[in-house]
N, C-alpha and C positions, 0 to 999 in steps of 0.2 A: 705867309706862315713862318713860324719859327721851327726849324728842322734840325734834328741831330742825326748825323751819320756816324755810326760806331764802326771804327776800323778804316783807316785811310790808306788802304793798299791799292793794288792795280785796278780794282773794280770800285772800291769805296770812294777813293778820291775823285775819279771822274764823275761818279754819281753826285757827290757833294758839289762839284763844280757845275754840273748840269742843273741841279736844283737852284743854285745861287744865280746862274745865268738867266733864270726865269724871274728873277727879282725877289726871291725868298731869302730870308735871313738864315744862314746855315752855320752850324758849329760842328766841326769834325772832331771826334774824340778818338784818340789813339794812345796806346801805352808807350809808344816809341817817341822819346823826347826829340830825337833828331828829325823825325818826320814832322812832328808838330811845329818845330822851329822853322823848318823849310817852308811849310805851308803858310805860316804867318808872315814869312818874308816874301811870299808870292813866287817861290821857286819850286819846281817839280822835284820831288825826292827820288824819282826813278825816271829813266829815259824811255822813249819808244812809243808813248801814247800820242797818237795824232791829235794835234790842236790843244793838248792839255796845257802846255807851257803858256800859250797866249791867253787861254780862257782862265787859267788859274790866276795869272797876274791881273787880269781885268776884274775878276770877281773879288779878289782880295782888296785891290785898290778902291773898288766901289763900296767897300765895307759890308759886302753881302756874305763873305766867307771868312771864318777864322777857325783856329784849331786849339785844342786843349787836351791835357792828359786827365782831366777830371770828368769822367763819363757821367757820374751821378749829377753833378752840377749842370752839365749841358742838357741832360734829359729833363731836369726840373724846369728848364726854360722852354722846352720844346712842345709843339703841338703834334709833331710826328717824329718817330724814331725809326731809322732804317739801319738794320744790323747786317754787316757784311764781314763778320769775323770768320777767319778760316776754320774749317773742320777737316781733320785728317782721318785716315784709316790706317791701321797697322798692316803687316804683311798678311795677316789672316782675314783682312777686310773688316775688322772690328773698329767702329768709330771711336775716336778720341775726342770727347766733348770738353776737354779741359779749358781751352781758351774761351769757348762759347759759354760755358757755365759761368766762368769768371765775369765775362761781359754782361751776361744776363743778370747776375747778382748785382752788378753795379747799376744797370739800368733800373732794376727794381727799387733801389734806394732813392732814385730821383723821380720815379714814376708818379704822376698826379692824375686825378680824374679827368676823363675826356681825351686822353692822349691815344694816338694810334701807334702801335708797335708793329713794324713789318720786318720779318726775317727774310733776307735774300740769299743767304748762304744755303747751298744745296744740302738737303737733310734726308735721312730715312723717313719713309712715310709714317706719320703719326707723331713726329717729334714736336711739332708746334703745339698741338693740343695736349699731348701726354707729358711732355717734359718742360717746355718753356712756360706754358700757362700756369702750372702749379708753382714754378720757381718765381715767376713774376708776382703771383698772388702772395706767396709766403713772404717775399721781401718787401712788398709795398703795403700789404694789408688791404689791397683792392681786389675786386672780383673781375676776372676776365669776362668780357662780353656784356658786363653791366657797368662797371666803372671805367674800363678802358677797352679799346678795340685791339684785336690781335689778328694778324693775317700772315700768310706765307706768300711771297711773290718772288719767284726765282730770278736771279740774274741770268740773262741769256745772251751775253756779249762775249766777244773775244778781245783779249788785250791787243792793243795796237789800233783797234777800230771801234772802241766802245761807243763814242758819240754817234757814229753812223749806225751801229747796231741798235742803239736805243730808239732810233727813229724807224728802223726797218722792221723790227719784230714786234708782234703784239706783246703787251705786258700782261702776264698771267697773274691773277690774284685769286686767293682762296682764303676765306675767313673761318674762324671758329663758330661764327653765327652770321645771320643775315646782316645785322647792323655793322659788324666788323667788316664784312665784305663791302658794303656800301661805302663805308669810310675809306677803305683801301682804294676802291675804284675812284672816288672823288679826289683822293690825294694824288694818285698817279696821273690822273687827267690834268691836274694843275701844275705838274712839274715836268711833263714830257710832251714832246710833239711827235707826230707819226707821219711817215710817208704813205701816200696812197698806194694800195696794192690790189690790182684786179685779180690776182691769183688766189686770194684768200676766200674762204667760204663766207666770211662776214667782214665788215669794215675793219681796217687796221685800227688798233687803239688798245684800251684796257679791257681785258676779257675776264669776267668773273667765272671761275670754274666750278663754283658751287660749294666747295669745302677746302679747308687747308690741306686735307689729305690728297684730294685730286690735284691740287697745285703742286704738292710735293712729288707726287708720282709723275706728273707731266715732265718735270725737270729730269728725274731719273730715267724716264722712258726715252726721251729724245736723245739723251747721251748714250744710254745703253744700246739703243738702235744703231748708233754709229759704230760702237765697238763690235757688235754682232755682225754688222754689214762688212766692216773691215776684216773681221775674222774670216768671214766667208770668202772675201776676195783673196786673202792670204792663203787659204786652203786651195783655191783655184790656181794661184800662182805656183804653189809647190807641185801640184799635179801637172801644170803646164811645163814646168822645168823637166819633169820626168818624161814627158812626151814630146819635148822639143817644140812647143807652141808658144806664141806670143800672147800672153793672157790679156794685155791691154787692148790689143786688137779684138779679142773675143769680147771683152767687157764693153768696148765701144759699140760693137755690133749688137750686143744684148740691149744696151741702153738706147738704141735707136727707136724702140717702141715704148709706149708710155707706161708699161707695167713693170719695167725693170729699172732699178736704180742702184746698180752695183757700184760700190765705192772702189777706190784704187788700192792695190796692195802696197806694202812698203816695209821697210826694214824694222820699224818700231812704231808703237803708239805711245806718245808721251803727253806731258802737260798735266795741269791740275785737274782736268775734267775726265777725259775718256778712260784713262786707266783706273780711276778712283770710283766714279759714280756707279759703274756696274757692280763693283764690290759692295757698295752701299745698298744697291738693290738686292743683291744676294743675301745681305744681312736680314732684309725683310722677307725674302722669298728664297730660302736655301735650296728648294727643289727645282729652281729654274735651270735645268740642265743645259739648255741652249746658251744661256748667258754665260754659264761657267765654262763651257767648252770653248766659246769664242774668246773669252778672256785668256784662257790657257793658250789658244792658238796664237794670239797676238803677242803674248809674253814670250813665246818660243821663237819669234822671228829673228832677234839678234843672233841667237845661237845658230839658227839655220843659215843666216848670212855668213857667219864664220865658216860653216861647213861648205857652203858654195865657194867661198874664196879658196879654201884649202883644196877643194877638188880641182880647181883650175890652176892654182899656183904650185901645188905639191906640198911637201912637208913644210909647215910654217915654223918649225923649231928654229929659233935664232933669227928669224926674218923680221926686219924693221917694217912695220905696217903703219901707215898714216890714216887716222880716222878724221875725216873732214866734217866738222860740225859737232860742237858740244851742245848746242841748243836743241830743244825737243822739236822745233819746227823752224823753217826758214823765216828770217826777218824779225825774230823775236829773241831778245836776250833773256832767256829763261831756260834753266836746266831741269825743271821739275819733272821727275820720272822720265828723263831723256833716255833714248835708246843708247846713248854713248856709254852709259855705265855697264849694262849687261853685254854690250858688244865688246868693250875693252876686256871685260872679265872672260868672255868666251875666247877671244884671241889669245889672251894669256894662258888659258887652259890648254891651248894647242901649242904652246911654247913660243909664240910670237912676242915681239917687243913692240907694243902699241904706243904711238905718239898721237897727240890730238892737236888740231888747230881749228880756229874758228875766227872769221873776220870781225865778229862782234865782241870777242874776248881778248884781253891781254894775256900774256904768259902767266903773270901772277894770278889772274883770276882763274885760269885753267888749273893751275896748281892748287888753288884754294878749293877746287872741286874734287881734289884727290886724284887728278889726272896728270899725265906727263906731257907738257907742251912740246911741240915740235920746234926746235931751234936750229933748223938747217941740217939735221942728221940725214944721211942718205937713207931713203926708203925704197923698197922694191915692190911694194903692193900698197894699194890705197882703197878705202871704202868711203863713199859719200853717205853720211848719216843724216845730215840736215839739208833741206832744199833751199839753201841760201842762193840768192840771185847771182852772187859772185862765182858760183860753181858752174854756171851755164856755159861759160867760155873756157872752162878748164881743158887743158890739152897737155900732151907729153912735154911741151916746152916748159910747162910749170913744174912737172914731175919727171924729169928726164930718165931717171933710173927705174921708174915704176913699170913692171912687166905686166901686171894685172890690176885693172881698176874695176871694182864692183860698185856700181851706182845703185844704192839702195832706195833712191828717190826718183830716178829717171829724169834728172835735170841736165845731165851732160849730153854732148853731141856725139853719138857713136862714130860718125864720120871723121871727127877730129882725132879719133884714136885708132885709125887704120894702121895695122902693123903691130898693134898691141892687143892684149886680151881685154876687151871691154864687156862687162857682164851686167845684167840687170836681173832682178828677181821676177820670175815668171816670164822669162824671155827666151 
């Protein structure tokens, strides 16, 4: 097949490489000229994705993958178009469709009869049918479901392990009609491989959910579940702190039987997905009080961590505090909705002087995020914000003046901090 992947970001580029590795001819379209140039040179434009560098180089050298800034022209040559353009929400949870609208208009200009269009970007329920179908029809003069096929098939992968996740998880597809769904299933069966999984209710592979709306909801539901579950765990952690209990031991005990699946509490919930998609769901379902309460509980954790630190340390006014980890999670160089920002803000509100360090970031990169990098200043308190592996061996020898360490991710060894105050959330 000839395939166009629109947006060559941390999900789109690995997808394009995956399709090309199966022998299909793939054109990646992106508005960023630097990204397009790097892809055409066979060089990954961002680090950290397992196997991307080698597979990108191989597929470009084989002539199966190239990139362009001309989306309409790439779509005009394609049998299938896969859209992975980012969609953001504002502070009130209202989606900003700007980038996706622009991409959809460009796709419509090149759309020809018989083409499959698959949106993989997480969307509010109803968007594929109610927003994208009319836009594609208006810009192309074609009729969705008659002249071209339209499906929603959510990405379900994590950066850093995209290729493994593509094999492990079923590919969900929902069409605006039965013919679109059939075309979507056939397409993904031709571009993906799947691991055998005895734990699934049916064989791993491409699953038709029956409608675009069901597929849209599935993505929102699985991510919102995680946010609600973490919110519950964080509520348990705060109660455990008041009662002097170790919440992780409690959770491990609960999860020893098959009906309990409580997640782990932590200092923050960050990334492109978990903080955002519940808000997208709330945009569809504003009366979902459980979802709203969990989102508020998780958003409050960085400020709670600052309170815990202050209770153990004393007055933080003027105290130099080191925040360990700018990334939103360990091993990933990404600060999207990272807990570092509200944590630093909360520490400053208490009069502390927060510094930030992260093994994946240079001082200049930390400064570019609006944070103050730690350049050897004496610090007397520290907070682990990201669960980088480098922090597992952290000890007073690394931070000799630190009197109190708050480990917001439970990655450090408490025994290594004997003689110092070592704190965890819910411990």
